[in-house]
C-alpha positions in Angstrom: 244.2 246.2 -10.4 244.5 246.0 -6.6 246.6 249.3 -6.4 243.9 251.2 -8.5 241.0 250.1 -6.1 243.1 251.4 -3.1 243.8 254.6 -5.0 240.1 255.1 -5.8 238.8 254.5 -2.2 241.5 257.0 -1.0 240.4 259.4 -3.3 236.5 259.0 -2.1 237.6 259.1 1.7 239.7 262.5 0.9 236.6 264.0 -0.9 234.4 262.9 1.9 236.6 264.5 4.6 236.8 267.7 2.8 233.0 267.7 2.2 232.6 267.5 6.0 234.1 270.9 6.6 232.2 272.7 3.7 228.9 273.9 2.5 227.1 271.7 0.1 224.7 273.1 -2.6 222.0 271.8 -4.5 220.9 273.7 -7.7 223.4 276.6 -6.5 227.0 277.0 -7.1 227.4 279.4 -4.0 225.9 277.8 -1.0 225.3 279.9 2.3 224.7 277.1 4.6 225.8 273.5 5.3 222.9 272.2 3.2 221.4 274.9 0.5 218.9 273.8 -1.7 217.6 275.9 -4.6 214.3 274.2 -5.3 211.8 272.3 -4.1 212.4 269.6 -1.4 210.4 266.2 -1.4 210.7 264.4 1.8 209.4 260.9 1.3 209.9 259.8 5.0 209.2 261.7 8.2 210.9 265.0 9.2 212.7 264.8 12.4 214.0 267.8 14.3 216.9 266.8 16.6 215.8 263.3 16.3 211.9 264.1 17.2 209.3 263.5 14.5 206.1 265.8 15.0 202.7 264.4 16.2 199.4 265.2 14.8 198.2 268.6 15.5 201.7 269.9 15.8 203.7 272.7 13.8 207.4 273.7 13.6 208.1 277.0 15.7 211.3 278.8 17.0 211.7 277.9 20.6 213.3 280.3 23.1 216.8 278.7 22.5 216.5 279.8 18.6 216.2 276.4 17.3 213.2 274.9 15.5 211.0 272.7 17.6 207.5 270.8 17.3 204.8 272.6 19.1 201.1 272.8 19.3 199.6 274.3 16.4 198.2 277.2 18.5 201.2 277.0 20.7 199.2 276.0 23.8 200.5 273.4 26.2 197.9 273.4 28.9 194.0 272.7 28.7 191.4 272.7 31.3 188.0 271.4 30.7 184.4 272.4 32.2 181.6 270.2 32.5 179.6 272.3 35.0 179.7 276.1 35.8 183.0 277.8 37.3 185.2 280.5 36.7 189.0 280.5 35.1 191.9 283.0 36.2 194.5 283.6 33.7 197.8 282.2 35.1 201.0 284.1 35.7 202.8 284.9 32.3 199.8 284.1 29.9 198.9 286.8 27.3 196.5 284.5 25.3 193.8 281.8 25.6 191.8 279.8 23.3 188.1 279.1 24.2 186.2 276.3 22.8 182.5 276.4 23.9 179.9 273.6 22.9 176.1 274.0 23.4 174.0 271.1 24.8 171.8 268.9 22.4 168.2 269.4 21.9 165.8 266.7 23.1 164.1 264.2 20.7 160.3 263.5 20.0 158.0 261.9 17.7 158.8 264.0 14.9 162.6 263.2 14.9 165.9 263.9 16.9 167.1 267.0 18.4 169.5 269.1 17.1 173.3 269.1 18.3 174.6 271.9 20.0 176.5 274.8 18.3 180.2 275.7 18.7 181.9 279.0 19.5 185.7 279.3 19.0 187.9 282.2 20.0 191.7 283.3 20.6 191.6 285.8 23.3 194.2 288.5 24.3 194.4 288.3 28.0 196.5 289.5 31.1 197.2 287.5 34.2 194.8 287.4 36.9 191.9 288.2 34.7 188.8 286.0 35.5 186.3 284.5 33.1 183.0 283.1 34.0 181.9 279.8 32.5 178.7 278.3 32.1 177.9 275.0 30.7 174.6 274.0 29.2 172.3 271.5 30.4 170.7 269.1 27.8 167.2 269.4 26.5 164.7 266.8 27.6 163.1 264.4 25.2 159.2 264.5 24.8 157.2 262.3 27.3 154.2 262.0 25.2 153.4 261.2 21.7 151.9 264.5 20.9 154.5 266.3 23.1 157.4 268.6 22.2 161.0 268.1 23.6 163.1 270.8 25.0 165.9 272.7 23.5 169.5 272.5 24.8 171.0 275.2 27.0 173.9 277.3 25.8 177.4 277.0 27.1 179.3 280.4 27.3 182.4 282.1 28.8 182.2 285.8 29.6 185.2 288.0 30.5 186.7 291.5 30.4 186.2 293.9 27.4 182.8 292.6 26.5 183.9 289.1 25.8 181.2 286.4 25.2 182.0 283.0 23.5 178.9 281.0 23.3 178.2 277.4 21.9 174.4 277.7 21.2 171.9 274.9 22.5 170.5 272.7 19.9 166.7 273.0 19.1 164.0 270.7 20.4 162.0 268.3 18.1 158.2 268.4 18.1 155.4 266.1 16.9 156.1 266.6 13.3 159.6 267.9 12.7 163.3 267.3 14.1 165.0 269.9 16.0 167.0 273.0 14.1 170.4 274.3 15.0 171.0 277.6 16.3 174.3 280.1 16.3 175.6 283.0 18.3 178.2 285.2 17.1 181.3 285.8 19.0 181.6 289.3 20.8 184.3 291.4 22.4 187.3 293.7 21.9 190.0 291.4 22.9 189.2 288.7 20.3 191.9 288.4 17.7 190.5 285.0 16.0 186.7 283.8 16.3 184.3 281.1 14.7 181.0 280.5 15.3 179.5 277.3 13.9 175.9 275.9 13.7 175.3 272.3 15.5 173.9 269.5 13.4 170.0 269.3 12.8 168.0 266.3 14.0 167.0 264.0 11.3 163.2 263.4 10.7 160.9 260.4 11.5 160.2 258.4 8.4 157.3 256.1 7.9 156.9 253.6 5.3 154.1 251.1 4.6 154.4 247.6 3.7 152.5 244.5 3.1 153.5 241.7 5.4 151.0 238.8 4.3 148.1 238.9 2.0 145.9 240.2 4.8 148.2 242.0 6.8 149.8 245.6 6.3 152.3 247.3 8.4 153.8 250.6 9.0 157.5 250.7 9.6 158.7 253.9 11.5 162.3 254.7 11.6 162.6 257.6 14.4 164.8 260.3 13.5 168.6 260.3 14.9 169.7 263.1 17.0 172.1 265.8 15.7 175.6 264.7 15.6 177.9 266.2 18.4 180.2 269.1 17.0 183.3 267.5 18.6 185.2 264.4 17.4 184.3 261.6 16.9 181.1 263.5 15.9 179.0 260.5 17.4 175.1 260.6 17.6 171.9 259.2 19.1 170.2 256.7 16.9 166.4 256.9 16.7 164.2 253.9 17.6 163.0 251.6 14.9 159.9 249.3 14.7 156.9 247.9 13.0 153.2 247.8 13.9 149.8 246.6 12.1 148.5 249.8 10.1 144.8 249.1 10.8 144.8 247.9 14.2 148.2 249.5 15.6 148.8 246.2 17.2 151.5 243.3 16.7 154.4 245.9 17.5 157.8 244.5 16.7 160.4 246.6 18.1 163.5 246.2 16.1 165.5 248.6 18.0 165.3 251.3 20.7 167.8 253.4 22.5 168.3 251.7 26.3 169.5 255.0 27.7 170.4 258.9 27.0 174.2 258.1 27.2 174.4 257.7 23.3 176.6 260.6 21.4 179.5 262.5 22.4 178.9 266.3 24.1 176.5 268.5 22.6 174.8 265.7 20.3 171.1 265.9 20.0 168.5 263.5 21.5 167.1 260.6 19.2 163.2 260.3 18.6 161.1 257.2 19.8 163.1 256.2 23.1 160.4 253.9 24.1 162.4 251.9 26.4 162.3 254.7 29.2 158.6 255.6 28.8 159.4 258.9 26.4 159.1 259.4 22.9 162.4 260.7 22.8 165.8 261.0 24.4 167.4 263.8 26.1 170.2 265.8 24.3 173.6 265.5 25.8 175.4 268.2 27.9 177.5 270.8 26.7 181.0 271.4 27.6 183.8 274.2 27.8 187.6 273.9 27.3 190.3 276.6 27.7 193.6 276.1 26.3 196.8 278.3 27.2 
């Protein structure tokens, strides 16, 4: 029995040694690679290339050395962000850039929140040394009076050669009766090879409900509208004020929540309604931004 086990193990070792120098086929009798699979492949674990697993947003591409490697989905390794006006000069050796422009959010008012800024994205053919002009949208101010209007957010834009214009439109302002509406502007230019223009998120309306607090007191509960969400992750938004008051006398104010500042929400989000802590009837929107990848 002992001799049989030794003989069996020797046979397995011999087969494994032979296979090391051969091509293995799965579903095929004539493999052309070290491992040749004829059919679907189900990977239950992580796919690694040269011992490296991919990261979120990465894809497999052929590298300059002729081997597969993990790279950005668009192949861009550099990113520059603009939060104020400026210029971008295409570096040496760069033939393509990606532009992402986000407009500023509109201001909030009694009628609800301001709209979030729109977003313009474009992949553009470029040449080294070309200069692109960047404008970053300023936020729309919130209403300062109960019957007043807020201001719309300003657009963020990138302009350049061949009539290029990539714009993230500013979010619309809220009014006494209505929240802000979003806007969109198409991408323009002969050098564009991919484009996408998106609306911002609309502001949410102010909602009033009426309740009976005691046998003789009726109250109005007012939920001011939230600002339109930012077009950028994590898609945050400013929250509107929430309070109650006596329906008849308009007294006995009970403040449940009010924004303490205009710092809520990510880039491009709309201002909320009812920011009573700073003496206004609405918060300002958030500033826009521009990002360029290459």
